C-alpha positions in Angstrom: 118.6 91.0 99.1 118.8 88.9 96.0 119.7 85.7 98.0 116.8 86.2 100.4 114.3 86.8 97.5 115.6 83.7 95.7 115.2 81.7 98.9 111.6 82.8 99.3 110.8 81.8 95.7 112.4 78.4 96.2 110.5 77.9 99.4 107.2 78.8 97.8 107.9 76.6 94.8 108.8 73.7 97.1 105.5 73.9 99.0 103.4 73.9 95.8 105.0 70.5 94.9 103.5 68.9 98.0 100.1 70.4 97.2 99.9 68.4 93.9 99.2 65.1 95.6 95.8 63.3 95.3 93.2 64.3 97.8 91.1 61.4 99.0 87.9 63.4 99.4 88.1 64.8 95.9 88.9 61.4 94.4 85.9 59.8 96.3 83.6 62.6 95.1 84.8 62.3 91.6 84.4 58.5 91.5 80.9 58.6 92.8 79.8 61.5 90.6 79.0 63.7 93.6 81.6 66.3 92.5 79.0 67.5 89.9 76.6 68.3 92.7 79.3 70.2 94.5 80.2 72.2 91.4 76.5 72.9 90.7 75.9 74.2 94.2 78.9 76.4 94.1 78.0 77.7 90.6 74.4 78.4 91.8 75.8 80.4 94.8 78.1 82.5 92.6 75.3 83.2 90.1 72.9 84.2 92.8 75.5 86.4 94.4 76.4 88.0 91.1 72.7 88.7 90.3 72.2 90.2 93.8 75.2 92.5 93.4 74.1 93.6 89.9 70.6 94.4 91.2 72.1 96.2 94.2 74.3 98.3 92.0 71.3 99.3 89.9 69.4 100.4 93.0 72.3 102.4 94.3 72.7 104.2 91.0 69.0 105.1 91.1 69.4 106.5 94.6 72.5 108.5 93.6 70.5 110.2 90.8 
C-alpha cells in the first residue's frame, strides 16, 4: 500500500515538471500585450456570473419566504 501510494505521488510530481515549460501562445500574447485583453474578458465573465448568482440567490430567498 505504501509503495503504490509513493509511486502515485512520484508519477504526479513527475508530470508537473513537464507542465512548467514555456507555452508559445502565452508567450506570444504576453509579448504583444494581448494577454491583458484575455484577462479582462475572463474577469468580466466571472464578475457578471458572480453578480447574476448573487441576484438569483436574493430572488430565491424572497420566494422561500
